[in-house]
N, C-alpha and C positions, 0 to 999 in steps of 0.2 A: 071194739074190734081189737085184741087185741095181737100184737105180732108175738108171734114165737120165733123164738132163735135169733134175735137181734139183740149184739154185746154192746157195751157200754162202749162208747170211744177212750182210750187209755192214753195216757201222757207217760211214757217211760222217763222217769229221770237218774236213771241209772246215766246214760250216756252224758246230762246235761251234766252230773255232778263233775267226773271226768273229764269233762273241759276245763269247769270249772277251776277243778284241784291242778291242772296242768297251767293255766293262766296266773294261778295262785306262787306254785312251785316257778313260776319264770321271773314273776315278780319278786321273790324273797331272792335269788340267785342274784339277778341283774340292779338290784337296789346297794347301793353304797349306804354305808350304815354309822362311817366315819363321821365326825364332826370334825370340820379342815374351816378356817377362818380363809378369805379370797386373798388376804397379805401374806407375805412371806415374813416370818418374823423366826428370826434367829433366837430360841431362847437362852438365858440365862443358865449358868449347871451348880448344883448344888450337894450335898454330898448328904443330908439331911434325911430321915424316913419319909414317904411319901405319905400323904394324907388320902383318907377312903373316902369314896366320891359318894356323895349323898343328895340324890335328887339333882336336877339341871341347876346351876349358879347362875348368877348375874355375869357377862363377862365382857369387863370395859381393857381396850386393845392399845397399845401404846407403841406405835412404829419405830423404825428406826429414824426417820425427820421427827418425831415428837409430836404426831398428829394421831389425835383421840378418837377412841371409835366406841358407841356404845351398842354391843353386840354386831352390826354390819353394820351401821349409823355410823356416818363420819360427823364430827362435831366441830365449830369453827378453830384455830390451834389457836391456843393461849388464851383461850375464854372458859373460866373457869366458871362463872355465872352459866352458860352454857351447858358445860357441863354435871351442875348444881339442877339447875331447873329441870335438864331432862332426865336425873337420876332420881330426883322426886316427884315426876311424873311415872315413874314402875310402883305398879300397883302389889298389895302385901305388905306385910309385916317387915318393916326395912331392917330393922334391930335381926330378925332373925331368916334372912336372905344371904346365904354365902354368897359371896363378891369375887371371882378372880381377877387379877389384872393378869393379862397374856402381856408383858413390856420385853420387846427386843433387847437383845443384849447392847446390840450400839443405841441404844434410846439414850437422851439426854436427860440429865437425874432429873432435874426441874421437870421434866416433865410428868414422871414417874410418879415424883411427890404432889403435883399439880392434882392428878388425878386419885391418889389417895388423901389429900385433902378436901375434894372436891366431894370425897365418898362419907365421909367424917362429917362434914357441913352437912349432905342429904339424908347422916339418921344412922350409915352402915357402920356395923359393928365388926362385924365377919368378913375379913378381905385377907385374902392368898395370896401372893406371888407365883405363876407357875413358874418350872423349872426343867431342867433337864436334868436326870442324874449323872455324876462325875462318872468322865469317862476312867476304864481301869480302877474304880474306887476301890 
């Protein structure tokens, strides 16, 4: 029994694509792409040229009180061994990973030296210190 004139049911994808496109545009517009740490840092200034960023670096943060952070994770204060062990847990070839030390301008010098020493002990060799350009340079 062949039925004549029956059409196949059809789903229109045009309106679905429009809705998905609107959602994507909304998410792109409302998403923040600025990478900020939760800490309020006052970076030191320097007059040297800015280095080109290539890839995502490993970040070690030293706040104004001298507390150390590996990414967003706080490490015990004045515990070089904890920082070295946390750094050794980082995946990849340590000599090739870029490390940026974001130290507050008011941070104790010893805390920055401790961070640099721990990085050296863990096998990292590409270390940079984040600064802001000098005003009126």
